[in-house]
C-alpha positions as CSV (number, residue, x, y, z in Angstrom):
1,X,-54.8,1.1,-170.0
2,X,-54.3,-1.3,-167.2
3,X,-55.3,-1.6,-163.5
4,X,-58.1,0.9,-163.7
5,X,-59.8,1.5,-160.3
6,X,-61.5,4.1,-158.2
7,X,-60.1,4.9,-154.8
8,X,-62.2,6.8,-152.3
9,X,-60.6,8.0,-149.1
10,X,-61.2,10.8,-146.6
11,X,-59.3,14.0,-146.9
12,X,-57.8,16.0,-144.0
13,X,-61.1,17.9,-143.7
14,X,-63.1,14.6,-143.4
15,X,-64.7,14.9,-146.8
16,X,-64.5,12.0,-149.3
17,X,-61.8,12.3,-152.0
18,X,-62.4,10.3,-155.1
19,X,-59.4,9.4,-157.4
20,X,-59.3,7.4,-160.6
21,X,-56.1,5.3,-160.8
22,X,-54.8,3.6,-163.9
23,X,-51.6,2.6,-165.7
24,X,-50.5,3.6,-169.2
25,X,-47.7,2.2,-171.2
26,X,-45.0,4.5,-172.4
27,X,-46.5,4.4,-175.9
28,X,-50.0,5.2,-174.6
29,X,-48.7,8.0,-172.5
30,X,-46.8,9.5,-175.4
31,X,-49.9,9.2,-177.7
32,X,-52.2,10.8,-175.0
33,X,-49.7,13.6,-174.5
34,X,-49.7,14.2,-178.3
35,X,-53.5,14.1,-178.4
36,X,-54.0,16.5,-175.5
37,X,-51.4,19.0,-176.8
38,X,-53.0,18.9,-180.3
39,X,-56.5,19.5,-178.9
40,X,-55.2,22.3,-176.7
41,X,-53.5,24.0,-179.6
42,X,-56.5,23.7,-181.9
43,X,-59.1,24.8,-179.3
44,X,-57.2,27.8,-178.0
45,X,-55.8,29.3,-181.2
46,X,-58.1,32.2,-181.0
47,X,-56.7,35.6,-179.8
48,X,-59.4,36.2,-177.2
49,X,-59.8,33.7,-174.3
50,X,-62.4,33.9,-171.6
51,X,-61.5,33.1,-168.0
52,X,-63.1,29.6,-168.4
53,X,-61.0,29.1,-171.6
54,X,-57.8,30.0,-169.7
55,X,-58.7,27.6,-166.9
56,X,-59.4,24.8,-169.4
57,X,-56.2,25.5,-171.3
58,X,-54.3,25.4,-168.0
59,X,-55.8,22.0,-167.1
60,X,-55.0,20.6,-170.5
61,X,-51.5,21.9,-170.3
62,X,-51.0,20.2,-166.9
63,X,-52.4,16.9,-168.3
64,X,-50.2,17.1,-171.4
65,X,-47.1,17.9,-169.3
66,X,-47.7,15.0,-166.9
67,X,-48.3,12.6,-169.8
68,X,-45.2,13.8,-171.6
69,X,-43.1,13.3,-168.4
70,X,-44.4,9.8,-168.1
71,X,-43.7,9.0,-171.7
72,X,-40.1,10.4,-171.3
73,X,-39.6,8.1,-168.3
74,X,-39.6,5.2,-170.7
75,X,-41.8,2.7,-168.7
76,X,-45.4,2.0,-167.8
77,X,-46.6,4.6,-165.3
78,X,-49.5,5.0,-163.0
79,X,-51.8,8.0,-163.1
80,X,-54.0,9.3,-160.3
81,X,-56.6,11.9,-161.3
82,X,-59.7,13.4,-159.6
83,X,-62.9,13.0,-161.7
84,X,-62.6,16.5,-163.2
85,X,-59.1,16.0,-164.6
86,X,-60.1,12.5,-165.8
87,X,-63.1,14.0,-167.6
88,X,-60.9,16.7,-169.2
89,X,-58.5,13.9,-170.5
90,X,-61.5,11.9,-171.9
91,X,-63.0,15.0,-173.6
92,X,-59.6,15.8,-175.2
93,X,-59.3,12.2,-176.6
94,X,-62.9,12.3,-177.8
95,X,-62.4,15.7,-179.6
96,X,-59.2,14.4,-181.2
97,X,-60.7,11.2,-182.5
98,X,-63.9,12.8,-183.8
99,X,-62.1,15.7,-185.5
100,X,-59.7,13.3,-187.2
101,X,-62.5,11.0,-188.2
102,X,-64.3,13.9,-189.8
103,X,-61.3,15.3,-191.6
104,X,-60.6,14.4,-195.2
105,X,-56.9,13.9,-194.5
106,X,-54.7,12.9,-191.6
107,X,-51.2,14.1,-190.7
108,X,-48.6,11.4,-190.5
109,X,-47.7,12.2,-186.9
110,X,-51.4,11.8,-185.9
111,X,-51.8,8.3,-187.2
112,X,-50.4,6.3,-184.2
113,X,-51.8,8.6,-181.5
114,X,-55.2,8.4,-183.2
115,X,-55.1,4.6,-183.1
116,X,-54.1,4.6,-179.5
117,X,-56.5,7.3,-178.5
118,X,-59.4,5.4,-180.1
119,X,-58.4,2.3,-178.1
120,X,-58.3,4.3,-174.8
121,X,-61.7,5.9,-175.3
122,X,-64.0,3.1,-174.1
123,X,-61.9,2.1,-171.0
124,X,-61.4,5.8,-170.1
125,X,-65.2,6.5,-170.5
126,X,-66.0,3.6,-168.2
127,X,-63.5,4.8,-165.6
128,X,-64.9,8.3,-165.9
129,X,-68.4,7.0,-165.3
130,X,-67.2,5.0,-162.3
131,X,-65.4,8.1,-160.9
132,X,-68.3,10.4,-161.3
133,X,-70.7,7.8,-159.7
134,X,-68.3,7.4,-156.7
135,X,-68.0,11.2,-156.3
136,X,-71.8,11.6,-156.4
137,X,-72.2,8.7,-153.9
138,X,-69.6,10.3,-151.6
139,X,-71.4,13.6,-151.8
140,X,-74.7,12.0,-150.9
141,X,-73.1,10.2,-148.0
142,X,-71.4,13.3,-146.6
143,X,-72.6,14.6,-143.3
144,X,-74.6,17.9,-143.5
145,X,-72.9,20.9,-142.2
């Protein structure tokens, strides 16, 4: 992950909009797409889903699709995520890494994505922390009303 930064601007309604911006290589985007898709499939395999589960599955699907399109583009690409989507990506990577670390075996197609996901965890966690801190600061600074 390169060029990680937090951008805070004002939306049309005057409220602060916090976005996390970062670049991923084609390989990192492909690995992250694989990871998010695997976590989504594993987490939502059950027959019954609550409304919250459906919303989370929808968010993970959107993230996996975006990462897949970036990987298919064949070049490094920039991502811009609000704090909630960034956190969903981070949680998916954490779930993938921890589940594979606890498993007694590893599928061949998970080896490279696991290695890249593990390398993305710390920078993504730091960016997540910065994004949440900026969002909270923007909320505190917002005018009452």
